[in-house]
ROTITOR-953660 format. One record per residue (C-alpha): x, y, z; residue number from 1. Coordinates in Angstrom, 3 decimals. Layout:
<drengus>
<drengu east="X" north="Y" up="Z" nr="NUM"/>
...
</drengus>
This chain:
<drengus>
<drengu east="58.402" north="38.522" up="16.810" nr="1"/>
<drengu east="62.091" north="39.330" up="17.279" nr="2"/>
<drengu east="64.107" north="37.425" up="14.676" nr="3"/>
<drengu east="66.785" north="36.728" up="17.295" nr="4"/>
<drengu east="64.430" north="34.352" up="19.030" nr="5"/>
<drengu east="62.541" north="32.808" up="16.149" nr="6"/>
<drengu east="63.331" north="30.935" up="12.987" nr="7"/>
<drengu east="60.805" north="30.820" up="10.159" nr="8"/>
<drengu east="57.097" north="31.111" up="10.733" nr="9"/>
<drengu east="56.920" north="28.494" up="13.486" nr="10"/>
<drengu east="58.873" north="30.410" up="16.150" nr="11"/>
<drengu east="61.255" north="27.474" up="16.516" nr="12"/>
<drengu east="64.450" north="28.170" up="18.424" nr="13"/>
<drengu east="66.916" north="26.038" up="16.480" nr="14"/>
<drengu east="70.681" north="25.690" up="16.417" nr="15"/>
<drengu east="71.412" north="28.760" up="14.304" nr="16"/>
<drengu east="69.248" north="31.083" up="16.409" nr="17"/>
<drengu east="71.407" north="33.168" up="18.796" nr="18"/>
<drengu east="70.299" north="33.179" up="22.440" nr="19"/>
<drengu east="71.348" north="35.558" up="25.223" nr="20"/>
<drengu east="73.008" north="33.817" up="28.175" nr="21"/>
<drengu east="70.108" north="34.561" up="30.521" nr="22"/>
<drengu east="67.474" north="33.077" up="28.205" nr="23"/>
<drengu east="69.701" north="30.083" up="27.522" nr="24"/>
<drengu east="70.036" north="29.395" up="31.270" nr="25"/>
<drengu east="66.280" north="29.704" up="31.838" nr="26"/>
<drengu east="65.431" north="27.372" up="28.943" nr="27"/>
<drengu east="68.092" north="24.894" up="30.086" nr="28"/>
<drengu east="66.728" north="24.844" up="33.636" nr="29"/>
<drengu east="63.202" north="24.412" up="32.263" nr="30"/>
<drengu east="64.268" north="21.413" up="30.180" nr="31"/>
<drengu east="66.165" north="19.862" up="33.092" nr="32"/>
<drengu east="63.034" north="19.976" up="35.264" nr="33"/>
<drengu east="60.724" north="18.680" up="32.537" nr="34"/>
<drengu east="63.081" north="15.731" up="32.014" nr="35"/>
<drengu east="63.243" north="15.141" up="35.770" nr="36"/>
<drengu east="60.704" north="12.316" up="35.710" nr="37"/>
<drengu east="62.541" north="10.359" up="33.018" nr="38"/>
<drengu east="65.818" north="10.772" up="34.909" nr="39"/>
<drengu east="64.840" north="9.804" up="38.465" nr="40"/>
<drengu east="62.145" north="7.194" up="37.746" nr="41"/>
<drengu east="64.527" north="4.275" up="37.166" nr="42"/>
<drengu east="66.666" north="4.834" up="40.289" nr="43"/>
<drengu east="63.547" north="5.294" up="42.429" nr="44"/>
<drengu east="62.133" north="1.977" up="41.208" nr="45"/>
<drengu east="65.389" north="-0.013" up="41.219" nr="46"/>
<drengu east="66.931" north="1.459" up="44.363" nr="47"/>
<drengu east="69.915" north="3.098" up="42.640" nr="48"/>
<drengu east="71.318" north="6.364" up="43.937" nr="49"/>
<drengu east="69.237" north="9.266" up="42.566" nr="50"/>
<drengu east="72.099" north="11.763" up="42.804" nr="51"/>
<drengu east="74.348" north="9.470" up="40.763" nr="52"/>
<drengu east="71.576" north="9.028" up="38.173" nr="53"/>
<drengu east="71.149" north="12.803" up="37.816" nr="54"/>
<drengu east="74.907" north="13.389" up="37.629" nr="55"/>
<drengu east="75.455" north="10.642" up="35.033" nr="56"/>
<drengu east="72.433" north="11.773" up="32.983" nr="57"/>
<drengu east="74.176" north="15.112" up="32.638" nr="58"/>
<drengu east="77.538" north="13.521" up="31.831" nr="59"/>
<drengu east="75.907" north="11.071" up="29.399" nr="60"/>
<drengu east="74.140" north="13.927" up="27.616" nr="61"/>
<drengu east="77.428" north="15.807" up="27.183" nr="62"/>
<drengu east="79.114" north="12.639" up="25.854" nr="63"/>
<drengu east="76.236" north="12.153" up="23.403" nr="64"/>
<drengu east="76.596" north="15.735" up="22.171" nr="65"/>
<drengu east="80.341" north="15.248" up="21.833" nr="66"/>
<drengu east="79.846" north="12.129" up="19.695" nr="67"/>
<drengu east="77.126" north="13.721" up="17.544" nr="68"/>
<drengu east="79.084" north="17.012" up="17.331" nr="69"/>
<drengu east="76.323" north="18.858" up="19.122" nr="70"/>
<drengu east="73.842" north="18.626" up="16.270" nr="71"/>
<drengu east="70.909" north="16.938" up="18.033" nr="72"/>
<drengu east="68.627" north="18.542" up="20.667" nr="73"/>
<drengu east="68.718" north="15.573" up="23.024" nr="74"/>
<drengu east="68.813" north="15.132" up="26.801" nr="75"/>
<drengu east="69.416" north="11.576" up="27.993" nr="76"/>
<drengu east="67.204" north="10.115" up="30.705" nr="77"/>
<drengu east="67.576" north="6.878" up="32.669" nr="78"/>
<drengu east="66.653" north="3.554" up="31.072" nr="79"/>
<drengu east="65.776" north="0.041" up="32.202" nr="80"/>
<drengu east="67.504" north="-1.435" up="29.150" nr="81"/>
<drengu east="70.867" north="-1.355" up="27.388" nr="82"/>
<drengu east="70.557" north="0.787" up="24.261" nr="83"/>
<drengu east="73.343" north="-0.212" up="21.870" nr="84"/>
<drengu east="73.680" north="3.065" up="19.871" nr="85"/>
<drengu east="74.301" north="4.904" up="23.171" nr="86"/>
<drengu east="76.958" north="2.465" up="24.353" nr="87"/>
<drengu east="79.510" north="5.171" up="25.241" nr="88"/>
<drengu east="77.162" north="7.171" up="27.489" nr="89"/>
<drengu east="75.642" north="4.026" up="28.985" nr="90"/>
<drengu east="79.046" north="2.462" up="29.730" nr="91"/>
<drengu east="80.268" north="5.556" up="31.550" nr="92"/>
<drengu east="77.040" north="5.804" up="33.551" nr="93"/>
<drengu east="76.998" north="2.169" up="34.669" nr="94"/>
<drengu east="80.725" north="2.322" up="35.447" nr="95"/>
<drengu east="79.951" north="4.849" up="38.184" nr="96"/>
<drengu east="76.854" north="3.056" up="39.497" nr="97"/>
<drengu east="74.232" north="4.911" up="37.476" nr="98"/>
<drengu east="71.460" north="3.477" up="35.268" nr="99"/>
<drengu east="71.853" north="3.165" up="31.469" nr="100"/>
<drengu east="71.207" north="6.358" up="29.492" nr="101"/>
<drengu east="68.812" north="6.655" up="26.602" nr="102"/>
<drengu east="66.920" north="9.244" up="24.587" nr="103"/>
<drengu east="63.308" north="9.509" up="25.734" nr="104"/>
<drengu east="60.053" north="10.374" up="24.022" nr="105"/>
<drengu east="59.581" north="12.769" up="26.923" nr="106"/>
<drengu east="62.488" north="14.759" up="25.476" nr="107"/>
<drengu east="60.787" north="14.740" up="22.061" nr="108"/>
<drengu east="57.535" north="15.887" up="23.608" nr="109"/>
<drengu east="59.166" north="18.735" up="25.519" nr="110"/>
<drengu east="61.041" north="19.883" up="22.395" nr="111"/>
<drengu east="57.808" north="19.803" up="20.389" nr="112"/>
<drengu east="55.890" north="21.814" up="23.011" nr="113"/>
<drengu east="58.530" north="24.439" up="23.756" nr="114"/>
<drengu east="59.880" north="24.570" up="20.161" nr="115"/>
<drengu east="63.374" north="24.811" up="21.606" nr="116"/>
<drengu east="65.486" north="22.760" up="19.175" nr="117"/>
<drengu east="68.772" north="24.365" up="20.158" nr="118"/>
<drengu east="71.344" north="21.720" up="21.261" nr="119"/>
<drengu east="73.075" north="24.347" up="23.399" nr="120"/>
<drengu east="70.003" north="24.463" up="25.636" nr="121"/>
<drengu east="70.247" north="20.680" up="26.123" nr="122"/>
<drengu east="73.874" north="21.052" up="27.195" nr="123"/>
<drengu east="72.841" north="23.714" up="29.698" nr="124"/>
<drengu east="70.180" north="21.301" up="30.990" nr="125"/>
<drengu east="72.904" north="18.669" up="31.348" nr="126"/>
<drengu east="74.925" north="21.147" up="33.410" nr="127"/>
<drengu east="71.955" north="21.702" up="35.740" nr="128"/>
<drengu east="71.477" north="17.915" up="36.082" nr="129"/>
<drengu east="75.126" north="17.555" up="37.083" nr="130"/>
<drengu east="74.717" north="20.387" up="39.581" nr="131"/>
<drengu east="71.618" north="18.753" up="41.089" nr="132"/>
<drengu east="73.503" north="15.480" up="41.301" nr="133"/>
<drengu east="76.260" north="16.934" up="43.487" nr="134"/>
<drengu east="73.823" north="18.467" up="45.986" nr="135"/>
<drengu east="73.307" north="15.725" up="48.629" nr="136"/>
<drengu east="70.207" north="17.323" up="50.157" nr="137"/>
<drengu east="68.390" north="17.158" up="46.845" nr="138"/>
<drengu east="68.988" north="13.400" up="46.609" nr="139"/>
<drengu east="67.631" north="12.945" up="50.133" nr="140"/>
<drengu east="64.501" north="14.936" up="49.299" nr="141"/>
<drengu east="63.882" north="12.939" up="46.109" nr="142"/>
<drengu east="64.251" north="9.631" up="47.985" nr="143"/>
<drengu east="61.287" north="10.606" up="50.210" nr="144"/>
<drengu east="58.883" north="10.860" up="47.242" nr="145"/>
<drengu east="55.883" north="8.560" up="48.015" nr="146"/>
<drengu east="55.389" north="5.427" up="45.930" nr="147"/>
<drengu east="52.019" north="6.724" up="44.737" nr="148"/>
<drengu east="53.741" north="9.739" up="43.183" nr="149"/>
<drengu east="56.339" north="7.487" up="41.532" nr="150"/>
<drengu east="53.482" north="5.412" up="40.139" nr="151"/>
<drengu east="51.856" north="8.539" up="38.738" nr="152"/>
<drengu east="55.136" north="9.571" up="37.098" nr="153"/>
<drengu east="55.394" north="6.097" up="35.559" nr="154"/>
<drengu east="51.889" north="6.274" up="34.116" nr="155"/>
<drengu east="52.459" north="9.715" up="32.604" nr="156"/>
<drengu east="55.954" north="8.913" up="31.303" nr="157"/>
<drengu east="55.183" north="5.625" up="29.584" nr="158"/>
<drengu east="51.797" north="6.876" up="28.421" nr="159"/>
<drengu east="53.553" north="9.873" up="26.879" nr="160"/>
<drengu east="55.867" north="7.563" up="24.941" nr="161"/>
<drengu east="52.875" north="5.799" up="23.365" nr="162"/>
<drengu east="50.961" north="9.044" up="22.795" nr="163"/>
<drengu east="53.887" north="10.755" up="21.064" nr="164"/>
<drengu east="54.321" north="7.686" up="18.873" nr="165"/>
<drengu east="50.668" north="7.887" up="17.830" nr="166"/>
<drengu east="50.999" north="11.618" up="17.206" nr="167"/>
<drengu east="54.039" north="11.004" up="15.009" nr="168"/>
<drengu east="52.007" north="8.579" up="12.901" nr="169"/>
<drengu east="49.251" north="11.174" up="12.497" nr="170"/>
<drengu east="51.635" north="14.033" up="11.695" nr="171"/>
<drengu east="53.512" north="11.828" up="9.215" nr="172"/>
<drengu east="50.183" north="10.873" up="7.601" nr="173"/>
<drengu east="51.005" north="7.167" up="7.801" nr="174"/>
<drengu east="48.328" north="5.174" up="5.977" nr="175"/>
<drengu east="47.326" north="2.323" up="8.292" nr="176"/>
<drengu east="45.034" north="0.972" up="5.578" nr="177"/>
<drengu east="48.204" north="-0.435" up="3.996" nr="178"/>
<drengu east="48.996" north="-3.914" up="5.303" nr="179"/>
<drengu east="52.763" north="-3.302" up="5.620" nr="180"/>
<drengu east="52.246" north="-0.238" up="7.820" nr="181"/>
<drengu east="49.710" north="-2.038" up="9.958" nr="182"/>
<drengu east="52.071" north="-5.003" up="10.428" nr="183"/>
<drengu east="54.991" north="-2.753" up="11.396" nr="184"/>
<drengu east="52.903" north="-0.860" up="13.968" nr="185"/>
<drengu east="51.486" north="-4.103" up="15.395" nr="186"/>
<drengu east="54.911" north="-5.718" up="15.791" nr="187"/>
<drengu east="56.389" north="-2.594" up="17.409" nr="188"/>
<drengu east="53.521" north="-2.410" up="19.916" nr="189"/>
<drengu east="53.793" north="-6.075" up="20.904" nr="190"/>
<drengu east="57.588" north="-6.057" up="21.254" nr="191"/>
<drengu east="57.679" north="-2.700" up="23.003" nr="192"/>
<drengu east="54.911" north="-3.415" up="25.507" nr="193"/>
<drengu east="54.964" north="-7.200" up="25.737" nr="194"/>
<drengu east="58.325" north="-7.674" up="27.452" nr="195"/>
<drengu east="60.114" north="-9.439" up="24.567" nr="196"/>
<drengu east="63.862" north="-9.992" up="25.088" nr="197"/>
<drengu east="66.562" north="-10.708" up="22.496" nr="198"/>
<drengu east="69.805" north="-12.015" up="24.066" nr="199"/>
<drengu east="73.042" north="-11.171" up="22.246" nr="200"/>
<drengu east="76.369" north="-12.935" up="22.808" nr="201"/>
<drengu east="79.533" north="-11.780" up="21.033" nr="202"/>
<drengu east="82.496" north="-13.626" up="22.465" nr="203"/>
<drengu east="82.815" north="-12.669" up="26.124" nr="204"/>
<drengu east="80.304" north="-9.835" up="25.701" nr="205"/>
<drengu east="76.704" north="-10.683" up="26.521" nr="206"/>
<drengu east="73.743" north="-8.341" up="26.773" nr="207"/>
<drengu east="70.015" north="-8.191" up="26.128" nr="208"/>
<drengu east="68.037" north="-5.973" up="23.799" nr="209"/>
<drengu east="64.499" north="-5.510" up="25.031" nr="210"/>
<drengu east="61.547" north="-3.182" up="25.306" nr="211"/>
<drengu east="61.557" north="-0.031" up="23.225" nr="212"/>
<drengu east="65.067" north="-0.674" up="21.913" nr="213"/>
<drengu east="64.102" north="-4.063" up="20.456" nr="214"/>
<drengu east="60.831" north="-2.673" up="19.069" nr="215"/>
<drengu east="62.643" north="0.207" up="17.363" nr="216"/>
<drengu east="65.283" north="-2.032" up="15.770" nr="217"/>
<drengu east="62.728" north="-4.559" up="14.491" nr="218"/>
<drengu east="60.489" north="-1.750" up="13.224" nr="219"/>
<drengu east="63.350" north="-0.239" up="11.219" nr="220"/>
<drengu east="64.223" north="-3.635" up="9.738" nr="221"/>
<drengu east="60.609" north="-4.382" up="8.795" nr="222"/>
<drengu east="60.308" north="-0.964" up="7.186" nr="223"/>
<drengu east="63.269" north="-1.843" up="4.962" nr="224"/>
<drengu east="62.285" north="-5.450" up="4.261" nr="225"/>
<drengu east="58.520" north="-5.312" up="3.661" nr="226"/>
<drengu east="57.595" north="-4.233" up="0.123" nr="227"/>
<drengu east="55.808" north="-0.954" up="-0.365" nr="228"/>
<drengu east="52.279" north="-1.299" up="-1.710" nr="229"/>
<drengu east="51.701" north="0.334" up="-5.060" nr="230"/>
<drengu east="49.038" north="3.009" up="-5.146" nr="231"/>
<drengu east="46.881" north="3.445" up="-8.218" nr="232"/>
</drengus>
């Protein structure tokens, strides 16, 4: 395999792998379409403008890359919840009438399947999302998608989040025979799927942490707090 397109034995296209402009555009367009479900699902369900959601997903992704200095292969989709670590991207999106932005397991899944870990490709995908957002006819076409199709997208999207989480546990060889690991997984599942909400009030600022965001935060805390079992 040409070394210009592969890194190591895995064929992973990472940050330090040079890409011709044509290949970069194709991979960016591919990622934009594979992230399409995560981007338009929230506005279709909540009644927000799809074109605005696409445009702000692109802008939010570029802001995220600016903050992280372009080191992470991430494309931001739409979210039902406020995700505190992405406050800058989310604030800009909601300011212009778009949904909150968040990283999605769909992005992780696409990156794992395509092995394209190059952040430049994600920025190209953001450019395509912005372009799709400024084409009015596209927004009109998306708004005619039947509810049954939206339901199918929802099933696949949220099922993918759970499936990728399970795959991560398997790939990381997490021992669920240990009580601490079992407790952490159980708490994350209940908080993430059970609709738990944690209200936060700081002076005049009030918001809620819920769903996957709350589950992730609590999981990280439990991982730090619970003692590690000693193995013989």
